C-alpha positions as CSV (number, residue, x, y, z in Angstrom):
1,X,6.4,190.6,60.0
2,X,4.1,187.6,59.4
3,X,6.1,184.4,59.2
4,X,9.2,183.3,61.6
5,X,11.8,182.9,59.5
6,X,13.1,179.5,60.9
7,X,9.9,177.4,60.2
8,X,8.2,179.0,57.5
9,X,11.3,179.3,55.1
10,X,12.9,176.3,55.7
11,X,12.4,174.9,52.4
12,X,14.1,178.2,51.1
13,X,17.7,176.6,52.5
14,X,16.6,173.3,50.6
15,X,16.2,175.2,47.8
16,X,19.2,177.7,48.0
17,X,21.5,174.8,48.4
18,X,19.7,172.6,45.5
19,X,19.3,175.3,43.0
20,X,22.0,177.7,43.7
21,X,24.8,175.8,45.1
22,X,26.5,175.3,41.6
23,X,26.1,179.1,41.1
24,X,27.7,179.8,44.6
25,X,30.9,178.7,42.8
26,X,31.1,181.4,40.1
27,X,29.4,184.3,41.8
28,X,29.4,185.5,45.8
29,X,26.2,184.2,47.3
30,X,26.2,187.5,49.5
31,X,28.0,190.4,49.9
32,X,30.5,192.2,47.7
33,X,29.7,194.5,45.1
34,X,26.0,194.9,44.3
35,X,26.1,194.6,40.3
36,X,28.4,191.2,40.7
37,X,25.9,189.9,43.4
38,X,22.9,190.6,40.8
39,X,24.6,189.3,37.8
40,X,24.7,186.0,39.8
41,X,21.5,186.2,40.8
42,X,20.4,186.7,37.3
43,X,22.4,183.8,36.0
44,X,21.0,181.5,38.6
45,X,17.4,182.3,38.2
46,X,17.7,181.7,34.9
47,X,18.6,177.8,35.6
48,X,15.2,177.7,37.4
49,X,13.5,178.3,34.1
50,X,13.4,182.4,34.3
51,X,14.4,184.2,30.8
52,X,16.9,186.6,31.2
53,X,14.5,189.4,29.9
54,X,12.0,189.1,32.8
55,X,15.3,188.6,35.1
56,X,17.0,191.9,33.5
57,X,13.5,193.8,34.0
58,X,12.8,192.4,37.5
59,X,16.4,193.6,38.8
60,X,16.9,197.0,36.8
61,X,17.3,199.5,39.4
62,X,17.5,197.2,42.5
63,X,19.3,198.9,45.4
64,X,20.2,198.3,48.7
65,X,17.7,200.0,51.3
66,X,19.3,200.7,54.4
67,X,16.1,200.9,56.4
68,X,15.2,197.2,55.8
69,X,18.8,196.8,57.3
70,X,18.1,198.8,60.2
71,X,14.6,197.0,60.7
72,X,16.6,193.6,60.7
73,X,19.0,194.6,63.0
74,X,16.5,196.0,65.5
75,X,13.4,193.6,65.5
76,X,11.6,194.5,68.7
77,X,11.3,191.7,71.2
78,X,7.9,190.5,72.3
79,X,7.4,192.1,75.9
80,X,3.4,192.6,76.4
81,X,1.4,189.9,77.8
82,X,-1.6,188.0,76.6
83,X,-4.0,190.3,78.4
84,X,-2.7,193.4,77.0
85,X,-2.1,192.2,73.6
86,X,-5.1,190.6,73.2
87,X,-7.0,193.4,74.3
88,X,-5.4,195.8,71.6
89,X,-5.5,193.6,68.7
90,X,-8.9,191.6,69.2
91,X,-10.8,195.0,69.7
92,X,-14.5,195.7,69.2
93,X,-13.8,197.7,66.0
94,X,-11.9,194.4,64.3
95,X,-14.6,192.0,65.4
96,X,-17.1,194.3,63.6
97,X,-15.3,194.5,60.4
98,X,-14.3,191.2,60.2
99,X,-18.1,190.0,60.8
100,X,-18.8,192.0,58.0
101,X,-16.2,190.8,55.5
102,X,-17.9,187.5,56.6
103,X,-20.9,188.5,55.6
104,X,-19.9,190.4,52.7
105,X,-17.6,187.9,51.3
106,X,-19.3,184.9,51.9
107,X,-19.1,183.2,48.7
108,X,-15.4,183.3,48.9
109,X,-15.1,182.0,52.2
110,X,-17.4,179.1,51.7
111,X,-15.1,178.3,49.0
112,X,-12.2,178.2,51.2
113,X,-13.6,176.0,53.4
114,X,-15.2,173.8,51.0
115,X,-12.1,173.5,48.7
116,X,-9.3,173.6,51.8
117,X,-11.3,172.7,54.9
118,X,-10.4,176.0,56.3
119,X,-13.3,178.4,58.5
120,X,-13.7,181.6,57.2
121,X,-13.2,182.9,60.9
122,X,-10.0,181.5,60.9
123,X,-8.6,183.4,57.5
124,X,-10.7,186.4,58.6
125,X,-8.4,186.8,61.7
126,X,-5.1,186.0,60.4
127,X,-6.4,188.8,58.0
128,X,-7.2,191.2,60.9
129,X,-4.3,190.6,62.9
130,X,-1.7,190.9,59.8
131,X,-3.0,194.1,58.0
132,X,-6.1,194.9,59.2
133,X,-7.9,193.7,56.5
134,X,-5.5,194.8,53.9
135,X,-5.5,198.5,55.1
136,X,-1.8,198.0,56.1
137,X,0.3,196.0,54.1
138,X,3.9,197.8,54.3
139,X,5.5,200.4,52.3
140,X,8.8,198.6,51.9
141,X,9.6,198.0,48.0
142,X,9.4,194.2,48.0
143,X,12.3,193.5,45.3
144,X,14.4,195.6,47.2
145,X,13.8,194.2,50.2
146,X,14.5,190.8,49.1
147,X,17.7,192.1,47.1
148,X,18.9,193.8,50.3
149,X,18.5,190.9,52.8
150,X,19.9,188.5,50.4
151,X,22.8,190.5,49.8
152,X,23.5,190.8,53.2
153,X,25.1,188.0,54.7
154,X,23.6,187.4,58.1
155,X,20.7,185.0,56.6
156,X,21.0,184.8,52.6
157,X,19.9,181.2,52.7
158,X,16.6,182.4,53.9
159,X,16.0,185.5,51.8
160,X,17.7,184.5,48.5
161,X,15.0,182.0,47.6
162,X,12.4,184.5,48.0
163,X,14.4,187.1,45.9
164,X,14.4,184.4,42.9
165,X,10.9,183.4,43.7
166,X,9.8,187.3,43.4
167,X,11.9,187.2,40.2
168,X,9.6,184.4,38.9
169,X,6.5,186.2,40.2
170,X,7.5,188.9,37.5
171,X,7.3,186.9,34.8
172,X,4.0,185.6,35.7
173,X,2.6,189.3,36.1
174,X,2.0,189.5,39.7
175,X,4.6,191.5,40.7
176,X,5.7,194.8,39.7
177,X,9.6,195.3,40.3
178,X,9.2,198.8,41.0
179,X,5.6,199.3,42.7
180,X,5.1,196.2,44.6
181,X,5.7,196.9,48.3
182,X,4.8,195.1,51.3
183,X,6.8,194.4,54.5
184,X,10.7,194.8,55.1
185,X,11.0,191.7,55.1
186,X,9.4,190.3,52.0
187,X,6.1,189.6,52.7
188,X,3.5,190.9,50.1
189,X,-0.2,191.2,50.4
190,X,-3.4,191.2,52.6
191,X,-2.1,188.5,54.9
192,X,1.6,188.8,54.6
193,X,3.0,186.1,52.7
194,X,6.3,185.6,51.1
195,X,7.0,185.0,47.5
196,X,7.8,181.3,47.4
197,X,4.3,180.7,49.3
198,X,2.3,182.9,47.0
199,X,3.8,180.2,44.0
200,X,3.2,177.6,45.6
201,X,-0.4,178.1,47.2
202,X,-1.5,181.0,45.4
203,X,-5.0,180.8,44.0
204,X,-6.7,182.7,41.4
205,X,-10.0,183.6,43.5
206,X,-11.2,186.1,41.2
207,X,-10.5,184.5,37.8
208,X,-8.9,187.4,36.5
209,X,-5.8,185.1,35.2
210,X,-3.2,186.5,38.2
211,X,-2.6,185.9,41.9
212,X,-2.9,189.5,43.0
213,X,-2.9,188.8,47.2
214,X,-2.4,192.7,47.7
215,X,-5.6,194.1,45.8
216,X,-8.0,191.0,45.4
217,X,-9.1,190.0,48.7
218,X,-10.6,186.7,46.8
219,X,-7.1,186.1,45.7
220,X,-5.7,186.6,49.4
221,X,-8.5,184.7,51.3
222,X,-8.0,181.6,49.1
223,X,-4.3,181.8,48.7
224,X,-4.7,181.8,52.6
225,X,-6.6,179.2,53.1
226,X,-4.5,176.9,50.6
227,X,-1.3,177.7,52.5
228,X,-3.1,177.0,56.2
229,X,-4.4,173.5,54.6
230,X,-0.5,172.8,54.0
231,X,0.5,173.8,57.1
232,X,-1.8,171.0,58.4
233,X,-5.5,172.2,59.7
234,X,-7.8,169.5,59.7
235,X,-11.5,170.3,58.5
236,X,-14.1,170.3,61.3
237,X,-11.8,169.8,64.5
238,X,-11.2,173.0,67.0
239,X,-8.2,174.9,67.4
240,X,-8.5,176.6,70.9
241,X,-11.4,176.4,73.6
242,X,-11.6,178.8,76.6
243,X,-11.8,176.8,79.8
244,X,-11.9,177.3,83.3
245,X,-9.1,175.1,85.8
246,X,-9.7,174.1,89.3
247,X,-7.5,175.7,92.1
248,X,-5.7,172.3,92.7
249,X,-4.3,170.0,89.6
250,X,-1.0,169.1,88.7
251,X,-0.1,172.4,87.0
252,X,3.3,171.0,85.9
253,X,1.7,169.3,82.8
254,X,0.4,172.6,81.5
255,X,1.9,174.3,79.0
256,X,2.4,173.3,75.2
257,X,3.6,170.0,75.8
258,X,2.9,166.3,74.6
259,X,1.0,163.7,76.2
260,X,-2.6,164.5,77.3
261,X,-5.8,164.3,75.6
262,X,-8.3,166.9,76.4
263,X,-10.6,164.0,78.1
264,X,-7.5,163.9,80.6
265,X,-7.9,167.2,81.2
266,X,-11.8,167.1,81.7
267,X,-11.2,164.5,84.4
268,X,-8.8,166.6,86.4
269,X,-11.5,169.2,86.6
270,X,-10.9,171.4,83.8
271,X,-14.2,172.8,82.1
272,X,-14.7,173.8,78.7
273,X,-16.7,177.4,78.9
274,X,-18.9,176.4,76.2
275,X,-19.8,173.1,77.7
276,X,-18.5,170.9,74.4
277,X,-16.4,167.9,75.3
278,X,-16.9,166.1,72.3
279,X,-13.4,166.3,71.3
280,X,-12.1,164.5,74.1
281,X,-10.1,162.0,72.1
282,X,-7.7,164.6,70.6
283,X,-4.4,165.7,71.7
284,X,-4.5,168.7,73.8
285,X,-2.8,171.2,75.6
286,X,-3.6,173.5,78.6
287,X,-2.3,177.2,78.1
288,X,-2.1,179.5,80.6
289,X,-0.7,182.6,79.4
290,X,-0.7,184.3,82.9
291,X,-0.9,181.5,85.0
292,X,-3.5,179.5,86.8
293,X,-5.2,182.5,87.9
294,X,-5.7,184.2,84.3
295,X,-7.0,183.3,81.2
296,X,-6.6,179.3,80.6
297,X,-7.3,177.7,77.5
298,X,-7.0,173.8,75.8
299,X,-5.6,174.2,72.6
300,X,-5.9,171.0,70.1
301,X,-3.9,170.1,67.1
302,X,-5.1,172.7,64.7
303,X,-3.3,175.3,66.8
304,X,0.0,174.2,65.6
305,X,-0.8,175.8,62.3
306,X,-0.6,179.0,64.3
307,X,2.8,178.4,65.7
308,X,4.1,177.5,62.0
309,X,2.6,181.0,61.2
310,X,4.6,183.2,63.8
311,X,6.3,181.4,66.8
312,X,5.1,184.3,69.4
313,X,2.8,182.1,72.0
314,X,1.1,185.5,72.8
315,X,0.2,186.2,69.4
316,X,-0.8,182.6,68.1
317,X,-3.2,182.2,71.0
318,X,-4.6,185.9,70.4
319,X,-5.0,185.0,66.7
320,X,-6.8,181.9,67.8
321,X,-8.7,183.4,70.4
322,X,-9.7,186.1,67.8
323,X,-11.0,183.3,65.3
324,X,-13.3,181.8,67.9
325,X,-14.9,185.3,68.9
326,X,-15.6,185.6,64.8
327,X,-17.3,182.2,65.3
328,X,-19.2,183.2,68.4
329,X,-17.4,182.4,71.3
330,X,-17.7,185.4,74.0
331,X,-14.9,187.5,75.4
332,X,-12.6,185.5,77.7
333,X,-12.6,185.7,81.7
334,X,-10.0,187.8,82.7
335,X,-9.9,186.0,86.0
336,X,-7.5,188.0,88.4
337,X,-3.9,186.9,87.6
338,X,-0.9,187.7,89.6
339,X,1.4,191.0,88.6
340,X,3.9,189.9,86.4
341,X,7.6,190.6,86.4
342,X,9.3,194.4,85.1
343,X,11.5,194.0,82.5
344,X,14.7,194.0,84.9
345,X,13.0,191.7,87.4
346,X,12.4,189.0,84.6
347,X,16.4,189.1,83.7
348,X,17.5,188.4,87.4
349,X,14.9,185.8,87.2
350,X,16.4,184.6,84.4
351,X,19.7,184.8,85.3
352,X,18.7,182.8,88.6
353,X,17.4,180.3,86.4
354,X,20.5,180.0,84.4
355,X,22.6,179.8,87.0
356,X,20.4,176.7,88.4
357,X,21.3,174.8,85.0
358,X,18.3,175.8,82.7
359,X,18.8,176.7,79.4
360,X,16.6,179.7,79.0
361,X,18.4,180.9,76.0
362,X,19.2,184.6,75.7
363,X,18.7,186.8,79.0
364,X,16.3,188.8,77.2
365,X,13.6,189.8,79.9
366,X,11.2,188.1,77.7
367,X,8.8,185.0,79.3
368,X,9.4,182.6,76.3
369,X,9.0,179.1,76.3
370,X,12.3,178.2,77.4
371,X,12.0,180.2,80.5
372,X,8.3,179.3,81.1
373,X,9.8,175.6,80.8
374,X,12.4,176.6,83.4
375,X,9.8,178.0,85.9
376,X,7.5,175.4,85.9
377,X,10.8,173.1,87.0
378,X,11.7,175.4,89.8
379,X,8.0,175.9,91.2
380,X,7.5,172.3,91.3
381,X,11.1,172.0,92.9
382,X,9.7,174.8,95.8
383,X,6.2,173.5,96.1
384,X,4.5,176.4,94.2
385,X,2.2,175.8,91.9
386,X,3.8,174.7,88.7
387,X,1.9,177.0,86.1
388,X,5.0,178.7,84.6
389,X,4.1,182.4,85.4
390,X,6.9,184.5,86.6
391,X,6.0,186.4,89.9
392,X,7.7,188.1,92.5
393,X,7.1,185.4,94.7
394,X,9.2,183.0,92.6
395,X,12.0,185.7,92.4
396,X,12.1,186.1,95.7
397,X,12.3,182.0,96.5
398,X,14.9,181.8,94.1
C-alpha cells in the first residue's frame, strides 16, 4: 500500500462531510444491506454531477471482497532495519533498470522536471519502490475494493470519497469497473495512486485523450510529478544527503525535529560525503536510522514529500536514498551499528519507557517515532549518546 491513509486522504474526509452529509440522512454511510448502501452511493455521486447511467454502469455487479477486509485487518507492521530494507529494495538490478528507464523515457522525465520541477530520479525511485516499474501493480478489483472498504464501518470517511472518485473515472473512460485492478486499498497504477489524486493531478502524458496510470508510463510519470509538486517539492533543492558524524556531538538534536539548519550541523562537525555544503541555509535534520555508528543522512525540506507519501521512516529514507543513487551518489557507508533489539526485547523496552511516563503509543515492538523520541530522552538522562537507537545496553540501564 503506497500512501498513509491519514495524511494523503485527509481531503477525503472533508469532501465526504460536505458532499455526503445530506445523503447520510437518507441512506447508511456504511454497513447494512449492500444493495441499499449502493443505492445511497448512486444517489450521492449524482449530486456531484455524475450521470445515473455512469453510476449504474460503475456499480453493476459490485461485491464485497473478503480478501480486502482480511488485508485491512492484518496490515503488517514494519520490523526491518534500514540496512535490511534498503539492501533489499535498492538493489543493483533495480538501479540498472531505473537508469535504463531514465534513458529510454528521457523526454518524458525532462518534461516532468520542466513543468513540475521534480527530477526524474525522484519519480523513478518511487516507481521502483511501488511496483517495480509497473511490473507488480496488484490484482484486487479496484471498484470492489473501494466498495468493500466504504461499506465497512471501520473507516468509511476515508474510502467513500475514493469510491465516488472511481465512479467519476468510469465516466471519463479511465477506469473499467470490472477490469481495473490494483492494490487492496484502492491504489491504481504504476506509482499506486488513489482515484481522487488521479482526478486532481492526472496528466495525459501520451496524448491519447485518457489518463491511464496502469498501462501508460508517460501518464504515470507525469501524474506522479504533478502530485509530488503538489506535496511541496521545491525545484533545485536536495532531499537527502549522506554525511559522516563525529564521535561526540549533541545527538539529542538528531531525528526529524525542527530548529537546525544544515550549516549548524556542518559547524558541529557533520561532513557531507559529496563535499557539497552549498545548501547550508536550508532547514535540515540529521537522521541516524540505526544510531550514531550506522549510516547518517541530512534531510532537507523536500524530504517532507517522502513523509507525505508514506509515513514509514525506513521506507521514506530508503526511497530518498534510492533517488540519490539514481542521481549518481555512491552506496552509503554501512558503518558498524550496535545490534538492535529483538521483537520481544523491544516490547520490554517500550513497556519500561511507558512506565516512565513516555507516550510511545502501542507497545508493538516497532521502533517508531514516539519510541525513538522517548529513547533519546532516556539516553540523555542516563548520560548515554542520545541517538534514538534501541540497544541492549539501554534496556539493561532501564
